[in-house]
C-alpha positions in Angstrom: -8.0 30.8 -16.4 -9.5 29.3 -13.1 -12.8 29.9 -12.1 -11.8 29.4 -8.4 -13.6 31.7 -6.7 -16.7 32.1 -4.1 -18.5 34.7 -3.4 -20.7 35.5 -0.4 -23.7 37.3 0.8 -24.4 38.7 4.4 -28.8 38.3 2.9 -30.4 35.5 1.6 -31.2 35.1 -2.0 -28.1 37.6 -2.8 -30.2 40.4 -1.9 -28.3 43.9 -1.4 -26.1 44.5 1.6 -22.6 43.2 2.2 -21.3 41.5 -0.3 -16.9 39.6 -0.7 -15.9 38.1 -3.2 -12.8 35.2 -2.3 -10.5 33.8 -5.9 -8.1 31.1 -5.9 -7.6 28.5 -3.7 -7.1 29.5 -0.3 -7.8 29.3 3.8 -9.3 31.6 5.5 -9.4 30.8 9.5 -11.1 33.6 11.0 -13.9 35.3 9.4 -14.4 38.3 11.9 -10.7 39.6 9.8 -12.6 40.1 7.2 -15.3 42.8 6.6 -17.8 43.1 4.1 -17.7 45.7 1.0 -21.0 47.5 0.9 -22.3 49.5 -2.3 -18.3 49.7 -3.2 -17.2 51.0 -0.3 -14.7 48.2 2.0 -16.1 48.3 5.7 -14.3 48.2 9.3 -15.7 47.7 12.5 -17.5 45.0 14.1 -20.9 45.8 13.0 -19.1 44.7 9.5 -16.7 41.1 10.2 -18.1 38.6 8.6 -17.9 35.8 10.7 -21.3 34.7 11.5 -23.4 36.7 9.2 -23.3 34.9 5.5 -26.2 34.0 4.2 -25.8 33.1 1.1 -22.9 32.2 -1.6 -22.3 30.9 -5.0 -19.4 29.0 -6.2 -17.4 29.3 -9.6 -17.1 26.7 -12.1 -13.7 25.1 -10.6 -14.0 25.8 -7.0 -14.9 23.7 -4.2 -15.6 25.1 -0.8 -15.2 23.7 2.5 -17.7 25.8 5.4 -17.0 25.6 9.2 -19.1 27.0 12.4 -16.3 28.1 14.0 -13.0 29.1 13.5 -9.5 26.9 12.8 -11.8 24.6 10.5 -13.3 22.9 13.4 -17.2 22.7 14.4 -20.2 21.7 11.6 -18.6 21.4 8.3 -20.4 21.2 4.6 -19.0 21.2 0.9 -19.6 23.3 -1.4 -19.4 21.8 -5.2 -18.3 23.6 -8.2 -20.9 26.0 -9.9 -23.3 26.4 -7.0 -25.4 28.8 -6.0 -26.8 28.4 -2.3 -30.1 31.1 -1.6 -30.5 29.7 2.0 -27.8 27.9 4.3 -30.2 27.0 7.0 -30.6 23.7 5.9 -27.7 21.7 4.3 -28.3 18.4 4.7 -29.2 18.5 8.3 -26.7 21.4 9.1 -27.6 25.5 9.8 -24.7 26.9 8.3 -27.3 30.4 8.2 -25.0 33.0 9.7 -23.1 30.3 11.4 -19.5 30.3 9.2 -16.4 31.5 10.7 -13.9 29.8 8.7 -13.6 28.5 5.5 -11.0 26.5 2.8 -11.7 27.4 -1.2 -9.9 24.8 -3.3 -9.6 24.5 -7.0 -10.0 20.4 -6.6 -12.3 18.3 -4.6 -11.3 17.8 -1.2 -12.1 15.3 1.2 -15.2 15.7 3.0 -15.0 16.8 6.2 -18.5 16.5 7.0 -18.3 12.9 5.8 -15.7 12.0 8.0 -17.0 13.6 11.6 -20.1 11.6 10.8 -18.8 8.2 10.1 -16.9 8.8 13.1 -19.3 10.1 15.3 -21.3 6.1 14.1 -18.1 4.9 15.8 -19.2 6.7 19.5 -22.8 5.7 19.5 -24.2 7.9 22.2 -27.6 8.6 24.0 -28.1 11.7 22.5 -27.3 12.0 19.0 -28.4 15.9 18.8 -26.0 16.8 21.1 -23.1 14.9 20.2 -23.8 16.9 16.4 -24.0 20.6 17.7 -21.6 20.3 21.0 -18.9 18.8 18.4 -17.8 16.0 20.9 -18.8 12.5 21.7 -19.2 11.8 25.5 -19.9 8.7 26.9 -18.3 5.8 29.7 -16.3 3.4 29.0 -15.0 0.6 31.6 -17.3 2.6 34.1 -15.6 5.9 33.4 -16.2 9.3 31.1 -14.7 10.5 28.2 -15.8 12.6 25.3 -13.9 12.5 22.1 -14.5 16.3 20.5 -14.8 16.2 16.6 -11.0 16.5 15.0 -10.1 19.6 13.1 -9.0 18.7 9.8 -7.2 20.7 7.4 -6.0 19.7 3.4 -3.4 21.4 1.9 -2.4 19.9 -1.9 -2.7 15.8 -1.4 -1.8 16.3 2.5 -4.4 15.7 5.2 -3.8 16.9 8.6 -5.9 15.5 11.7 -5.9 16.7 15.1 -8.2 15.1 17.8 -8.1 15.9 21.4 -9.4 13.5 24.1 -10.5 13.9 27.3 -10.9 11.6 30.5 -12.6 13.1 33.4 -11.1 12.1 36.8 -12.9 10.8 39.9 -10.4 13.2 41.6 -11.7 16.3 39.6 -10.2 18.2 36.4 -9.1 16.3 32.8 -6.7 13.8 32.1 -6.0 15.1 28.1 -4.2 13.9 25.0 -4.2 15.3 22.0 -3.8 12.7 18.7 -2.3 14.2 15.4 -1.0 12.3 12.0 -1.3 13.5 8.6 -2.6 10.9 5.8 -2.2 11.8 2.1 -5.9 11.6 -0.4 -5.0 7.9 -1.5 -4.8 7.0 2.6 -1.3 6.7 3.1 0.5 8.2 6.1 2.5 11.0 6.0 5.5 12.3 8.6 4.6 10.9 11.7 1.7 10.3 14.6 2.2 11.5 17.6 0.3 11.7 20.7 0.9 14.5 23.9 -0.2 14.2 27.5 -1.2 16.2 30.1 -2.4 14.6 33.4 -4.5 15.9 36.2 -3.6 14.0 38.9 -1.4 10.8 39.7 0.4 9.8 36.2 3.0 12.9 36.4 5.1 11.1 34.1 3.3 10.1 30.7 5.8 10.9 27.7 4.6 12.2 25.1 4.7 9.8 22.1 5.6 9.6 18.6 6.0 7.3 15.7 8.0 8.7 12.1 5.8 7.1 9.6 9.1 6.1 6.9 11.1 4.3 10.1 8.5 2.2 12.4 9.7 2.3 16.1 8.3 -1.1 16.5 9.4 -3.2 12.7 9.0 -7.0 14.5 5.3 -5.7 14.8 5.0 -4.1 11.2 7.1 -7.0 9.2 5.1 -9.8 11.4 1.5 -8.0 10.4 2.5 -7.6 6.9 2.8 -11.2 6.8 -0.4 -12.0 8.1 -2.2 -9.6 6.3 -0.5 -10.6 2.8 -2.1 -14.0 3.4 -5.6 -12.7 4.5 -8.2 -11.7 2.4 -8.5 -8.1 2.8 -12.3 -7.0 1.5 -12.7 -3.3 -0.2 -15.7 -1.9 -1.1 -17.1 -0.6 -4.6 -17.8 3.0 -3.2 -17.8 6.1 -5.2 -14.5 6.7 -5.3 -13.8 3.2 -6.4 -10.7 4.5 -8.6 -8.8 5.8 -5.3 -8.9 1.7 -4.0 -5.2 1.1 -3.1 -4.1 -1.9 -5.0 -3.5 -5.0 -2.2 0.1 -4.5 -1.4 -0.7 -0.7 -0.5 -3.5 -1.9 1.9 -1.4 -4.4 3.6 0.9 -1.8 4.5 -1.7 0.7 5.6 -3.5 -2.0 7.5 0.0 -3.2 9.2 1.0 0.6 9.9 -2.6 1.7 11.7 -2.4 -1.5 13.9 1.3 -0.9 14.8 0.5 2.6 15.9 -2.4 0.9 18.0 -0.2 -1.3 19.7 2.9 0.7 19.9 1.3 3.7 22.2 0.2 1.2 24.4 3.2 0.1 24.4 5.0 3.3 25.4 2.9 4.7 27.3 0.7 2.2 29.7 3.0 1.5 32.5 3.5 5.3 33.7 -0.8 6.1 33.5 -1.3 5.2 36.6 -3.8 7.0 39.5 -3.0 8.0 43.5 -6.5 7.9 43.5 -7.5 4.4 42.8 -9.0 5.6 39.0 -9.1 2.7 36.6 -10.1 5.1 34.1 -6.4 6.7 34.4 -4.9 3.6 33.3 -7.8 3.3 30.9 -6.8 6.6 28.7 -4.7 5.2 26.7 -6.8 2.2 25.4 -9.6 5.0 24.7 -7.1 7.1 22.6 -6.0 4.2 20.5 -9.4 3.2 20.2 -9.3 7.0 18.8 -6.8 6.6 16.5 -8.3 3.4 15.4 -11.6 4.8 14.4 -10.3 8.1 13.4 -8.2 6.0 10.5 -10.9 3.9 10.1 -13.7 7.0 9.7 -11.2 8.4 7.2 -10.7 5.1 4.9 -14.4 5.0 4.7 -14.8 7.9 3.3 -12.3 7.8 0.7 -12.8 4.2 -0.5 -16.6 3.9 0.7 -17.8 1.4 3.4 -15.8 -1.2 4.7 -17.5 -4.3 3.1 -16.4 -6.5 6.3 -15.1 -6.7 9.6 -13.6 -8.8 12.3 -15.9 -9.1 14.8 -16.9 -9.5 18.5 -19.8 -11.7 19.9 -21.1 -10.0 23.0 -23.9 -13.5 23.2 -20.6 -15.5 23.0 -18.7 -13.4 25.5 -21.7 -13.7 27.8 -21.6 -17.5 28.1 -17.8 -17.9 27.9 -18.0 -15.8 31.6 -21.0 -17.2 32.9 -23.1 -14.8 34.0 -25.7 -12.6 33.2 -24.9 -7.9 32.5 -25.6 -6.2 35.0 -26.6 -2.7 34.6 -26.2 -0.8 37.7 -22.9 1.2 37.0 -22.3 3.4 33.8 -21.7 0.4 31.5 -22.8 -2.8 31.5 -20.4 -5.8 33.7 -20.2 -9.6 34.3 -18.8 -10.8 37.9 -16.7 -14.5 38.5 -15.5 -15.9 40.6 -11.0 -17.0 40.6 -9.0 -18.5 43.0 -11.2 -17.8 45.6 -11.7 -14.3 45.1 -14.5 -11.8 42.9 -13.7 -10.0 39.9 -15.8 -7.5 38.1 -15.4 -7.4 34.1 -16.8 -4.6 31.3 -17.9 -5.5 28.2 -15.1 -5.2 26.4 -14.3 -2.0 23.7 -13.9 -3.0 20.4 -12.6 -1.2 17.4 -12.3 -2.9 14.0 -9.4 -2.1 11.0 -10.7 -1.4 7.3 -11.5 -4.1 5.1 -11.0 -6.9 7.6 -7.9 -6.0 8.8 -8.2 -6.8 12.3 -9.6 -5.5 15.4 -8.4 -3.8 18.7 -10.5 -4.7 21.9 -9.3 -3.5 25.3 -11.2 -4.2 28.9 -11.0 -3.1 32.3 -10.7 -5.8 35.3 -11.8 -4.7 38.3 -10.1 -6.8 41.5 -12.7 -5.8 44.0 -10.8 -5.3 48.2 -14.3 -4.5 49.6 -17.1 -2.3 49.0 -15.4 0.6 48.4 -11.9 -0.4 47.0 -10.6 -2.1 43.6 -7.7 -2.6 42.2 -7.5 -2.7 38.0 -5.8 -4.6 35.3 -6.6 -3.6 32.2 -6.2 -5.7 29.3 -5.7 -4.9 25.3 -5.6 -7.9 22.9 -4.9 -7.2 19.0 -6.5 -10.0 16.6 -5.6 -10.0 13.2 -7.6 -10.2 9.8 -8.7 -14.2 10.7 -9.7 -13.5 14.4 -6.5 -15.1 16.0 -4.7 -13.1 18.7 -1.5 -11.1 17.3 -0.9 -9.5 20.5 -1.7 -9.2 23.7 -0.4 -6.4 26.6 -1.6 -5.8 29.9 -1.1 -3.5 33.0 -2.5 -3.2 36.5 -3.2 -0.3 38.7 -2.7 -1.1 42.5 -4.8 1.3 45.0 -2.4 4.1 46.7 0.6 2.7 44.9 3.3 3.6 44.9 3.1 3.3 48.9 6.5 2.0 49.7 9.1 3.9 52.8 11.8 3.4 49.7 10.0 5.7 47.0 10.6 9.3 46.4 8.5 10.9 44.1 11.0 14.0 44.0 13.7 11.4 42.4 12.2 8.0 41.8 9.7 7.0 38.5 7.1 4.8 39.4 5.9 2.2 36.9 3.1 0.3 37.5 3.3 -3.4 36.2 2.7 -4.2 32.8 3.5 -7.5 30.6 4.5 -5.6 28.0 3.4 -6.7 24.4 3.7 -10.1 23.6 3.1 -11.0 19.9 4.9 -13.2 17.4 8.3 -12.3 15.1 8.3 -12.6 11.3 10.5 -16.4 12.6 7.3 -17.4 14.5 8.8 -16.8 18.0 7.3 -15.6 20.1 8.9 -12.1 21.3 8.3 -9.8 24.1 8.6 -6.0 23.6 9.2 -3.5 26.4 9.9 0.0 25.2 12.1 0.1 22.6 13.8 -3.5 23.1 12.4 -6.8 21.9 13.1 -9.9 24.1 12.7 -13.6 22.5 10.8 -15.9 24.9 11.2 -19.8 25.0 9.3 -22.6 26.4 5.8 -21.3 25.8 3.2 -23.0 23.6 1.3 -19.9 22.9 0.9 -15.7 23.4 -1.5 -16.4 26.3 0.7 -18.8 28.1 3.6 -16.1 27.6 1.5 -12.9 29.0 -0.2 -15.1 32.0 3.7 -15.5 33.3 5.2 -12.1 32.1 1.9 -10.2 33.7 2.4 -12.0 37.2 6.2 -11.8 37.0 5.9 -7.8 36.7 3.1 -7.8 39.6 5.2 -9.8 41.8 8.1 -7.2 41.3 7.1 -3.8 40.6 9.2 -1.8 42.9 8.5 1.0 45.2 5.0 -1.0 46.1 4.6 -2.8 50.0 3.8 -6.5 48.4 2.6 -7.3 52.1 -0.8 -5.3 51.2 -1.6 -7.5 48.1 -5.0 -8.2 48.9 -6.0 -12.0 47.9 -8.0 -10.6 44.7 -4.4 -8.9 43.7 -2.7 -11.9 43.5 -5.1 -13.9 41.4 -5.5 -11.1 39.2 -3.6 -12.4 36.3 -5.4 -15.8 36.2 -8.6 -13.8 36.2 -7.3 -11.8 33.3 -6.9 -15.0 31.8 -10.4 -16.1 32.1 -11.2 -12.9 30.2 -9.3 -13.1 27.8 -10.1 -16.8 26.6 -13.7 -15.4 27.2 -13.0 -12.8 24.2 -10.7 -15.0 22.2 -13.9 -17.2 21.7 -16.0 -14.2 20.8 -14.1 -13.0 18.0 -14.6 -13.9 14.4 
């Protein structure tokens, strides 16, 4: 008979007072619905609710217990193994769970360690105050001179399937938050299950952002996934001999996992980026999709490292090389460091790129915002996204431009017209070595280009020159030349990745 059981006590050291026993694997999302037993009598009422009142516990010989500091399996978490007695919950590897348990999951097998996943994720979001990051269960930070927040994900496991839900906010300069919710599932061997999706709730400006989802079994952009598998198959993907070595996937499975992870990030941007525009000259709104894609990539990396051990190698970015390529020193008077440069007689500001590496040296996602400076108060923005393959070579390029005050044409009617900011689409190779452009669900083969960079420059400039519902006579010189300026930055990023 299975001894999947946990016993809780209201007092430390299993002393007299409230007591409650739970048997068999199950989930309890809100302990305020459960009450203590005292002297054999089941109590009721608020005084006897179990939430925020557990001080000691004991697990059976076939019980794995995941405890959480918030309802619905959120907040701080701690994994308790079989045959464990905890007479105090005040310091569980630095986590105080004394009188602080509001939900739990009971398993008859070893589950994923949610605390390790969240710790790994925190490490990928360096913040000034790590104590606040832990206690407030969120990573609040600046990127590209805008403020964002990634909340600790909700992680629930049922059998071999682990479901993730993570919320991301952008603090809009006009007040209110732009919001996104990322949802996906993976099994305990790191394989994706069902679909990955992002739902947007924009506070101002970007009213038409569609929800985005990809079915795992039928990738929306097969061109990207197929070519990635070719590149990954020819690369040296390294895995570690971590504690869960027996879980390490076969090479072909690792290739499939990496291809899907990268494809999700690219296709998500492809589907939503041209709808992310702001009526308030807020470059943080246009950059929001990049923050969401980095969130997807980093959560997948955090989970892979919990499953398979720390990645022994990454495709990396050299800030020293980037500074040398741009030819300036970092300026520190904004929320993020930036470099200044001139191009075509106009001045531009380029922030430190945001970079996320994929597990087992499978590639790197880099994004950066370039400000085309109109005057001391106003900028136009180009957000550039670049994905690198395992060899540090450019795999895909995508750009999108946020034009100040757009749409501003007299022909634009917000009740009937949909404004889409100029976007290059995804520029990458297909498996036949052809350069292609992916826009929405369409794939176009491009002829006559010597490189992805050349194709990107032409398609991005065409989109800027032909965007609808914008008065082109109002273009500043800096905006007219922002595409060549972005190519200059792209070349700097390319030189910095290896």
